[in-house]
Structure formats: structure tokens, C-alpha cells
N, C-alpha and C positions, 0 to 999 in steps of 0.2 A: 157079904153074907149078907140075908135077906128076913127081917121077922116079920110075918105077916099076924096081923092082928086080928080076932075075932070080931065079923061085923057089928055086935051087940056092948062093946068092951065100952066100959065108961073111960072119961077123960084121966079118972085116976088112976085107973090101972093102965092107960098109956104111960103116964109119968112117969109109976112105977118102972116101966121096964125101958124107960128111957134113962132114968135114974141106975139103974143095974149097969145098963150097960157103961155109963160114964164111969162106974164103980170099980167097975173088970177093965179099967183103962185104954178102955173104946170110945170113939167120937159117931155119935147117933146121926143120922138124918134123916128127920119123921117128913112122911111123904101123906098127908092125906084128901086121898078124892072123893068124888061124889059117894060112891058104894064102898071104895076099901081102902082102909089103913096102911097101911106099911112103911116100916123101919131098917133103910140100909146103915148097916152098921161097916165101917172105917177100921181095919188091923186085922194083926194075923190071923185068919180062920182057924188054924191049926191049936194055937190057943182057946178059942174061942169052943171047940169042938168038946172038948171035956168039960164043958159047962151043960149044966141044965136048962138051958134058957127056954127050952119049950114046955118047963112044969110050972113057968111063971102064970100066974092068974092072965087071962086076954091073949094070953099067945096061941095062935090056932097051928102055926108052920115055921119052921124055920129053915130054908134051904143055900144052901150057899153057892157063891156064883166064881164062878173057875178062872173070866177073863180079871185081868187085870186095872180095868173100867169100871169101876163098879158102878159107880154115881151113871156113869154116860151109858151104861149097859142098856140092852133090852130089857134082861131081866129085871131088872131094879122096874123099868115100868113098859107096861106092854101097851099103854097111849100114848098118842104122840103125843108130843110136849107142845104148846102152842106157846110165842114168845110175842109179847104185847110192847110195840114201842111209840108211845105217844097214844093212839088211839088207832096205830095199823096194827093188824095181828099178822104174827109167822109161823106158817105149819095149820095143821089142820081144817086143809082147803084152801088157808087164807096166803096169796103170792104176796111178798116183798118185792118191789120193784122200785129197787136202788137206782137212782141215776145225778149226775152231775158230773163236774171239773172234777179233775185229778185233784188240783191244789185252788183255794182261795187265791184271788188274784184282787180281787176288789168289789167293790158292794155293786155297783153298775153292771157288771159283767156276769155276776153270779143271780141277782135278782132278774135277768135276762134270763138266763139260761132254765134258773127255776121255773118260772112262769111257762114257757114252754114245754120244759118235762115233765109239770102240772097237770098243765092242758091235755099233752101226750097220756095221761093215765100214770105216770108215776107216782107215791107214796110215801115214800122216804127221799131225802135231800140227803147227798154227799158232798165232801166237800175235805181238802185236807187243808189244817192249820200246821202242822210239823211235818217234813217231810223226810224222811229215809232216803239217802240219795245214793247211788254209787259211786258219785264223784261229790268230793265237801266243798267244789267251787257251783255245783248246783244251786238254784235255785233249792230253797229248805224251809220256806213256808212264812206265814204272816206271823205266826205265832198268835198271840192272846188276842191281837186287832182281829187275826182270821176267824176265831172262835166268835168273837162279838158278830162279825157280818154273816157268819153264816146262821148264828143265832136269830139275829134281826131278820134278816131273806126268809127263813125256815117258817116264822113266827110268822111273817107278813104272807105268804102263800097255804101257812095251815098245812105245814107238814113238816114232821119231825127231822131230825136231823141226827149223820150218825159221822163219826170225823176218828183220825186214828191218834190211838195216842201208844208213845214210844217211851215212855221211863215211869219207871212208878214216883218218882217228882211229880210230873206232869197232873195223874188224876185229880186233885181235888180243882184243879184250872181248869179241865176240860170237863169232870162233869157238873160242872157252874156252867157252862152251854151248851153241852151236845146233850141229845134225847138218848145215844148208845154210842158205847166204845166202841171202835176199830182194834185190835190186835192184828197186824199184819205181820205177810209169809216169814217175813225176818226175824218176827220178835216171836213165830209160835213157839215157841221153847225157850223165851225166855221166862223162867219157873216164879222169878220174883214179882215180875209182874202180871202173871196171872195171877198170883196169891190175892196182888192187893186189889183187883178188879174182882176178883172173888169174895172181894168182903164189902163189898159195895153193892148193891140192890139192884143197879144198873146195867140194861142189858145191854151184851156184848156179842160182838161178828166176830168169832176168831174165823181166820184163813188160814189156809193148809200150807204148809213151809214148800220150798220150791226141791226139796228132796227129800220130803217125810213121805210117810207111809198112810195109810188110814191107820193102824194101830196107833203110830207116834201123835197124830191126828186127835184121835181121841182122849190118849194118855194126856193130849194136853186141856186138853176139855176138864177132862176131870180134877185138873187142880184147881179150875173156878168154882168148879160144883161142890170142891171138898170144902170151899171156904165160905160155901152157905147161898151163892147164889146160882138159882136156877136158869137166869134169863139169859141161854146162852144160843146162839145162832153159829153155825159152821157153814166154811164157804170152803168150797172149791175153785180155787182158781188155777190151775198148772204147775205138772212138774217140770222138773228137768231132766232132757233124756234128750239121745245122739244127735233128735231133728233139731235141724238148724232152719225152716223154713218157716216157725215161728214162735214170737217169743219162749214159748213152755208148751207143754204137751197138754191138752185139756184131755183129764181125766173125769170121763163122763159114766163111766162104768162107777167111779166112787157117790154117785148118790143112790141107786137102788142098794151097794154095797154099802155105805154108811144108814141107813134107813134100815134095812134088818141086822144091824148090830146095835145100833141106839136109839131110842126117843125122842135123839134131840133134831131139828129142824135144819137144813142144810140148802143152802143157794149155790147157784154158780156166779160165778165172775170170768165172762167169754172176754171180756177186753184187757185184763191181765193173761190169763190164759193164750190169745190169738197172737197180739200184740198188731192186727191187723185189721181195720174196720172192714175189709172185705167178708173179712169168716166171722165176724162179731153176729150179723143176723142168725147166719145158719146155727152157729153154736148156741144162742140163745133161743130159737127155737125149738133145738135137741135139747136143754136142760129142763125146757116146762112138760117135753114129750117125756123124760125120764123119768118124770116125777118132784124134781124139784121144787121149795117150798118157797122160790124165787130167784131172780135174776140181777144180778150189779152190772151198769154200764155205763160206762164215762161219754159224759157227753160236752160240747165246746159248741161254741155258736163262731170261735172261729180257730180251728187249731191249727194254722202254721204259724199261729202268735202266742199259742198255750204254754206257759211259762213249766209245766210239766208234762210229761206224754200225749202231746198232741198227737203223734202221728197214730195213736190209738184210740180216738175220741170219733163219736159221730156225730153230725151235726143234727142238731133237734128234727131239722125237718125228715129226716132219715130214720132216726131214734121213732119219730111220731108213726112214720111206717111198720118199722119192728114191734112196736106197742101192738097196733092194730091187727095183726098176723098173730099175735102173742096171746093178744085179750081174747081172739076167735077160738084159737088150740087150748088156751088155758079152759073155756067150757067143754069141750072135747075131753078135756082131763078130770071133769067134773071138780074147777079149782076158779074162784073168781083172787080180781085186783081190783 
């Protein structure tokens, strides 16, 4: 349910509405924009309908939200949400160009990659310190040492950094070094993890699960938002189908679909979606053309020696070519990075 506050209401009247909602046993979420103030009410709407909320001083209108994802819905916020990571804006016409290796392997190699992707136009550096691998015998990441390297290299090249957090127990550690949490596809429905990152104010990049519907993705987003963290970016990275010539099937329709259903920004990861460097450029261009709020691409200076997902990484020189074309395409779409 959404409560629309009258334009000239006082802060005391707004506080009274919030207090009344809490008295009824529900959770209010205040959103104060430049021109309008609205309050999202989380709870059983059937119980609220009997309450004369519209009679409270300062209330202009009470509107039900029928979708199960209340705070993530377009009804809750007509204006697109813009998430700020460091000095980088994501959404509202500003594109997040996230690039870097799958895993942090060492300081020198990450420094080399970061310098090259930054020169090409990337504005956020990525790299995994904790790696969820299919095999327990595969490289699992450098842990805290990897986080330190990622932070130091990011600061050197003046790029905010994003890295994956896999467990609620890792949140304080990752929060200390990273500018943005990444929730990977395998953890999209790890609800305890979602609630914990929701209790921070750190921006969150939430990837769509391999078998998740768009509704599933938005319901997972709701867990983060309902804990008080509005700084959430969604990521389409492909879903599992019967097609086996690519790693996953990139659902490009998810971009305009999500944008019609939700106010949250959404980016596209063609690296994990296709698993093939020859397909990444075309899918990156398609993502910008579809209206995505950014593109996430894995880049490695020597893919054949990469400790994780080398076969799907672009060489820095190829990434620079792709970025040049995406910059031109972004101009056509009225967006910048």
C-alpha cells in the first residue's frame, strides 16, 4: 500500500502518519522526493483496509499495490531510481561500465587490467575475492588479501570497486574494502544474505538466478529494499534453457520488462550470459540498445592463464574497441558514461 502525502504537509504530520502505521503493526518506508512524499506500507493490506488512514491529517491518498514486490514496484516510485557508487551514477541516463577479471589473482595483473579498462572508459572495477565455484577443487579466491588488492588498485585508478559477498558472515569484511556488494546468481534467493546486505547502506548489485523469473528477481530485490537499503541495481546475466551452444540464454527482454515493472536500474552481463568472447560485443551493444543502465564485462590481459572464467574474458584491446562503439550507441540512446 502507498500513502501519498499532501504537498504542504508538515514534518510533524508526516511523523504522525509514520507513528500510526507502526502502531498498527506495519512497517513504513518513507520516500521524500523533490516534489512528492510517499510512504510505502509493508504488511497485510486486507487488515489495513479497515483502518481510516485517509482520515489522518496530511494524507492525500491511499493506494493499494497489488504486486507482491511492493517497494520494488513502479507504483511505489514513478521516477527511476539512481544509485551512486563512489562518484558513479547508475540509472537516470548514466551508465555503469563495470569491467575487470573474474577473480583477483594478484596486485600487478589487476593493476595492469584496471589501467587499461579505465583508459577504455570503464568506471567501476570488478574482481572476485571469494569465488563460488562448481568444483570445490577450483580456485576459490584470495579472500581478504584479494579485497585489499582490489581496494588499493581501485583507489590508484580512481574507480569504485564491486565484489561478491557469499555469506552473511563475510559482510563486515567485504564492506570494509568494497564500494558495492555483488550478490551472485547462485545466491539470488539466499534470503538471509539479502536481508543482511539490506541492513547496510552499501550499494548492492543483485544478479538474476540461473532459473529465476523476472518476478523472482524482483521478489529478491524486495528483501533488500524492505530492510531499508534503497541502493539496489539489478543484473540480467542469462538463464538456463535447453540451448547448449552458449553458457546461458541472455534474456534481453528482461531489460524493458523490468523497467516497466520496477523503478530500479538494471544492467546486463553478457560475459556470464554467453560464456563466449565472440558473442560478448554484440550482446553488449544490444544491452545498450535495449535501454540497460550499464554493461558488465569480464576482461583479462591473458585469458589462457586466468584462474577463473578465462575463456569468457575479453582482451583489454578488444574491450577498448567494444567500448568505443558502445559510447557512440549510448549517445544515440541519450545516455552517457
